[in-house]
C-alpha positions as CSV (number, residue, x, y, z in Angstrom):
1,M,52.0,20.8,101.9
2,Q,52.3,21.4,98.2
3,R,55.1,18.9,98.0
4,N,52.8,16.3,99.6
5,H,50.0,16.9,97.1
6,L,52.2,17.0,94.0
7,P,52.6,13.2,93.5
8,A,48.8,12.8,93.7
9,A,48.2,15.5,91.1
10,V,50.8,14.1,88.8
11,T,49.2,10.7,89.2
12,V,45.8,12.1,88.3
13,I,47.1,13.9,85.3
14,A,49.1,10.8,84.2
15,A,45.9,8.7,84.5
16,A,43.9,11.2,82.5
17,V,46.5,11.1,79.8
18,L,46.4,7.3,79.7
19,V,42.6,7.4,79.4
20,V,42.7,9.9,76.5
21,A,45.4,7.9,74.8
22,A,43.5,4.7,75.2
23,S,40.3,6.2,73.8
24,A,42.2,7.7,70.9
25,A,43.9,4.4,70.0
26,P,42.4,2.6,67.0
27,A,40.4,-0.5,67.7
28,V,42.1,-3.8,66.8
29,A,40.3,-5.3,63.8
30,Q,38.7,-8.7,64.4
31,S,40.5,-11.3,62.4
32,W,39.2,-14.7,61.2
33,R,40.7,-18.0,60.1
34,P,38.8,-20.5,57.9
35,P,38.0,-23.6,60.0
36,P,39.7,-26.9,58.8
37,P,37.6,-29.4,56.9
38,E,37.0,-31.6,59.8
39,E,35.3,-28.7,61.7
40,R,32.9,-27.7,58.9
41,C,32.2,-31.0,57.1
42,P,29.9,-32.7,56.7
43,S,27.4,-29.9,56.7
44,K,24.7,-30.0,59.4
45,W,22.3,-30.8,56.5
46,G,24.2,-34.0,55.8
47,A,27.2,-35.3,53.8
48,G,26.7,-34.7,50.1
49,D,24.0,-32.0,50.6
50,E,23.9,-29.4,47.9
51,R,21.2,-27.0,49.2
52,G,22.5,-25.8,52.5
53,A,20.1,-23.4,54.3
54,A,17.7,-23.6,51.3
55,N,16.6,-26.8,53.0
56,H,14.5,-24.5,55.2
57,M,12.3,-24.1,52.1
58,G,9.1,-26.1,52.3
59,P,5.3,-26.0,52.9
60,E,5.9,-24.6,56.4
61,S,8.1,-21.7,55.3
62,V,5.6,-20.9,52.5
63,L,2.6,-20.9,54.9
64,R,4.5,-18.9,57.4
65,A,5.4,-16.3,54.8
66,A,1.8,-16.2,53.4
67,S,0.5,-15.5,56.9
68,L,2.5,-12.2,56.9
69,I,0.6,-10.8,53.9
70,R,-1.7,-8.1,55.2
71,T,-2.1,-5.4,52.5
72,G,-1.0,-7.1,49.4
73,E,1.5,-4.4,48.7
74,V,4.5,-5.6,46.6
75,F,8.0,-4.2,46.9
76,E,10.4,-5.1,44.1
77,L,13.8,-5.7,45.5
78,G,15.8,-6.2,42.3
79,Q,17.7,-3.5,40.5
80,I,17.1,-2.9,36.8
81,L,19.8,-4.5,34.6
82,H,21.4,-2.2,32.1
83,G,24.9,-1.7,30.6
84,S,25.8,1.4,32.7
85,M,24.9,-0.2,36.1
86,P,27.8,-0.8,38.6
87,L,29.7,-3.8,37.2
88,G,33.3,-3.5,38.2
89,A,35.2,-5.9,35.9
90,R,32.1,-7.7,34.8
91,H,30.1,-7.2,31.6
92,F,26.4,-6.7,30.7
93,D,26.3,-6.0,26.9
94,V,23.0,-6.0,25.0
95,Y,23.0,-6.4,21.2
96,M,19.7,-6.0,19.4
97,K,18.9,-8.4,16.5
98,P,17.2,-6.6,13.6
99,T,13.5,-7.1,13.2
100,G,12.7,-10.3,11.4
101,M,9.6,-10.2,9.2
102,N,7.7,-13.5,9.3
103,V,5.9,-15.2,6.5
104,G,2.3,-14.2,6.3
105,T,0.0,-11.4,5.1
106,N,-0.2,-9.9,8.5
107,R,3.4,-8.8,8.4
108,R,4.3,-10.1,11.9
109,G,7.7,-8.8,13.0
110,S,9.9,-10.2,15.7
111,N,12.6,-8.5,17.8
112,E,15.2,-10.3,19.9
113,E,18.5,-9.5,21.5
114,V,21.8,-11.2,22.4
115,I,23.1,-10.5,26.0
116,V,26.7,-11.1,26.7
117,A,27.1,-11.0,30.5
118,E,28.1,-12.9,33.6
119,M,24.5,-13.7,34.3
120,G,25.3,-15.3,37.6
121,Q,27.1,-12.3,39.0
122,V,25.6,-9.0,37.7
123,G,22.9,-6.7,39.1
124,T,20.9,-7.9,42.1
125,Q,22.6,-11.3,42.4
126,F,22.2,-14.5,44.2
127,D,25.5,-16.2,45.2
128,G,25.6,-19.9,44.8
129,F,27.9,-22.3,46.6
130,T,30.4,-22.7,43.8
131,H,31.0,-18.9,43.7
132,Q,33.5,-19.0,46.7
133,T,36.0,-21.4,48.0
134,I,38.4,-22.0,50.9
135,G,41.5,-23.0,48.8
136,D,40.0,-25.6,46.5
137,S,37.3,-26.6,48.9
138,L,33.6,-25.7,48.3
139,Y,30.6,-25.9,50.6
140,N,30.3,-29.4,52.3
141,C,34.0,-30.0,51.3
142,F,33.3,-30.7,47.7
143,D,36.6,-30.4,45.9
144,M,36.5,-27.8,43.2
145,N,38.9,-29.8,41.0
146,D,36.4,-32.8,41.1
147,V,33.2,-30.9,40.2
148,M,34.2,-28.1,37.9
149,T,34.1,-28.6,34.1
150,R,34.5,-26.3,31.1
151,T,30.8,-26.1,30.8
152,G,29.8,-25.8,34.5
153,F,29.9,-27.4,37.8
154,T,28.6,-31.0,38.1
155,R,27.6,-30.4,41.8
156,L,26.3,-27.4,43.8
157,G,25.1,-25.6,40.7
158,V,22.5,-22.9,41.2
159,E,19.8,-25.1,39.6
160,N,19.7,-27.0,42.9
161,V,18.2,-24.0,44.7
162,G,14.7,-23.6,43.3
163,M,12.0,-21.2,44.4
164,L,12.4,-19.8,47.9
165,M,9.6,-18.4,49.9
166,T,9.9,-17.5,53.6
167,R,9.5,-14.9,56.2
168,G,11.6,-11.9,55.4
169,V,13.0,-9.5,57.9
170,L,14.5,-6.1,57.1
171,I,17.1,-4.8,59.6
172,D,17.3,-1.1,59.0
173,V,20.6,-0.1,60.4
174,A,20.6,3.2,58.6
175,A,17.4,4.2,60.3
176,L,18.8,3.1,63.7
177,K,21.7,5.6,63.2
178,G,19.3,8.3,62.0
179,V,21.0,8.6,58.5
180,D,20.0,8.0,54.9
181,M,23.2,6.1,54.3
182,L,25.8,4.6,56.6
183,P,29.4,6.0,56.3
184,D,31.7,4.4,53.9
185,R,33.5,1.3,55.4
186,Y,31.3,1.3,58.5
187,E,31.4,-2.1,60.1
188,I,27.9,-3.1,61.3
189,T,28.2,-4.7,64.7
190,V,26.1,-7.2,66.7
191,D,24.9,-4.4,68.8
192,D,23.7,-2.5,65.7
193,L,21.7,-5.5,64.5
194,Q,20.2,-6.2,67.9
195,Q,19.3,-2.6,68.6
196,A,17.7,-2.2,65.1
197,L,15.6,-5.3,65.7
198,D,14.6,-4.1,69.2
199,R,13.7,-0.7,67.7
200,Q,11.5,-2.4,65.1
201,G,9.9,-4.8,67.5
202,V,11.0,-7.8,65.5
203,A,13.0,-10.9,66.4
204,L,14.8,-13.3,64.0
205,E,13.6,-16.8,63.6
206,P,15.2,-19.9,61.9
207,G,14.7,-19.9,58.2
208,D,14.3,-16.2,57.7
209,A,15.5,-14.2,54.7
210,V,17.5,-11.5,56.6
211,L,18.0,-8.3,54.6
212,I,20.2,-5.4,55.9
213,H,19.5,-1.8,54.8
214,T,22.6,0.3,54.9
215,G,21.3,3.0,52.5
216,W,24.2,2.4,50.2
217,G,21.8,1.4,47.4
218,V,21.0,5.1,46.7
219,L,24.4,5.2,44.9
220,W,23.4,2.5,42.4
221,D,22.1,4.9,39.7
222,T,23.9,8.1,40.9
223,D,27.6,7.1,41.6
224,G,28.4,3.6,40.4
225,E,32.1,4.1,40.9
226,R,31.7,4.9,44.5
227,Y,29.1,2.2,45.0
228,M,31.7,-0.4,43.8
229,A,34.8,1.0,45.5
230,S,34.1,0.3,49.1
231,N,31.0,0.2,51.4
232,P,29.5,-0.3,54.9
233,G,28.3,-3.8,55.8
234,I,28.4,-6.5,58.4
235,G,31.7,-7.6,59.9
236,V,32.9,-11.0,61.1
237,A,31.2,-10.9,64.5
238,A,27.9,-9.7,63.1
239,A,28.0,-12.4,60.4
240,Q,28.7,-15.1,62.9
241,W,25.8,-13.8,65.1
242,L,23.4,-13.9,62.1
243,V,24.6,-17.5,61.3
244,E,23.7,-18.5,64.8
245,H,20.1,-17.5,64.1
246,D,20.0,-20.0,61.2
247,P,18.7,-17.9,58.3
248,M,17.7,-19.2,54.9
249,L,19.7,-16.4,53.3
250,L,21.4,-13.0,54.0
251,G,21.0,-10.0,51.7
252,A,21.9,-6.3,51.6
253,D,21.8,-3.2,49.4
254,N,25.5,-2.9,49.1
255,Q,27.9,-4.7,46.8
256,P,29.0,-7.7,48.8
257,V,26.7,-7.8,51.9
258,E,29.7,-7.4,54.1
259,V,31.9,-4.4,54.9
260,S,34.5,-3.8,52.2
261,P,37.4,-3.7,52.5
262,N,37.5,-5.7,55.7
263,P,38.9,-3.8,58.7
264,D,41.6,-6.5,58.9
265,P,43.8,-5.7,55.8
266,E,44.9,-9.4,55.7
267,L,41.3,-10.6,55.0
268,S,39.5,-10.7,51.7
269,L,35.7,-10.8,52.0
270,P,35.7,-13.4,54.8
271,I,31.9,-13.2,55.2
272,H,31.5,-14.8,51.8
273,Q,33.4,-17.8,53.1
274,I,31.6,-17.8,56.5
275,A,28.2,-17.8,54.8
276,L,28.7,-19.8,51.6
277,V,31.5,-22.2,52.2
278,V,31.4,-22.9,56.0
279,N,27.6,-22.6,56.7
280,G,25.9,-23.1,53.4
281,I,23.9,-19.8,53.6
282,H,23.3,-18.0,50.3
283,L,24.0,-14.3,49.9
284,V,21.9,-11.8,47.9
285,E,23.8,-8.7,46.9
286,R,23.0,-5.3,45.5
287,M,19.4,-5.3,46.5
288,K,17.0,-2.4,46.1
289,L,15.8,-1.8,49.7
290,D,15.1,1.9,49.8
291,E,11.3,1.7,49.2
292,L,10.9,-1.1,51.7
293,A,12.8,0.9,54.3
294,A,10.9,4.1,53.5
295,A,7.6,2.3,54.1
296,G,8.8,1.0,57.4
297,V,8.0,-2.6,56.5
298,H,10.3,-4.8,58.5
299,E,8.4,-8.2,58.3
300,F,7.0,-9.6,55.1
301,A,6.7,-12.5,52.7
302,F,9.9,-12.9,50.8
303,V,9.8,-14.6,47.4
304,M,12.7,-15.3,45.0
305,Q,13.8,-17.9,42.4
306,P,17.2,-18.0,40.8
307,L,17.4,-18.7,37.0
308,K,17.5,-22.4,36.2
309,M,21.1,-22.2,34.8
310,Q,22.8,-25.6,35.2
311,G,26.1,-25.7,36.9
312,V,26.7,-22.0,37.3
313,T,27.9,-20.0,40.3
314,G,24.9,-17.8,40.9
315,S,22.0,-15.9,39.3
316,S,20.7,-12.5,38.6
317,V,17.5,-12.3,40.5
318,A,14.4,-10.1,41.0
319,P,13.2,-10.9,44.5
320,V,10.0,-9.4,46.0
321,A,8.7,-8.5,49.4
322,I,4.9,-8.8,49.9
323,H,3.4,-7.0,52.8
């Protein structure tokens, strides 16, 4: 009798071992390949377009945003710029010019400063379309070699963006997980985004400014080195899902919006290419979202305007949410 039961027992044990082994096996990272030019160009906004999803901006987006203002409370979403903020290899150096005393009996003095910085790519920053490429190809298949000069880009410069006002949606993934800050290198999934939206009772609409709260922003003033080293953020699948909802822009409180490094070691910040180069959707990085999240405000009027710097790759910005 025992000999008759032995094979079944062995089979059960073997199956259990396989289940445990399968559950312990690391998940295969989702890879991604840039689509060829013929699959992404011309942009859905038309050949030669330089504004991408900023084309959503108009009277309708402004009125829609204004209708969301209930209390008049303003949340500032930009970090303060200073020399000791997380910069990586970039610079933000302020040099004061001595007080100049003007002519006149009233002794009017004037103070100024010189700032040496990558003003398109420091602090809370707005990524323009010239900031990232696929090879030498920019958004809408502009060839970087044709439009880049020593003094700036002749096409796709950030001056084309203008003021943006639209419905803003905060997706609080940290709150969904019951934590103040998501774990380092945590890849935010489609399920995470959908569950957070369901929990908040909010749905995405075309033309939204979609902001993702990871909690990573608390490190901005406390541990800049860790803030810049790696971070949680959206992965390839989540980015593609967000793109399908046709946002005006995507933003987050981490360094690059996306998870970094990417779980696929062969990929380097692919969401930058997916958003900026392939789909013409701007990114807003290093946002200050802690106060907005703490207040439980998930839908609001979003207002932002990049600096009018001709031909540059982005802009330091100070966006606001108005509730």
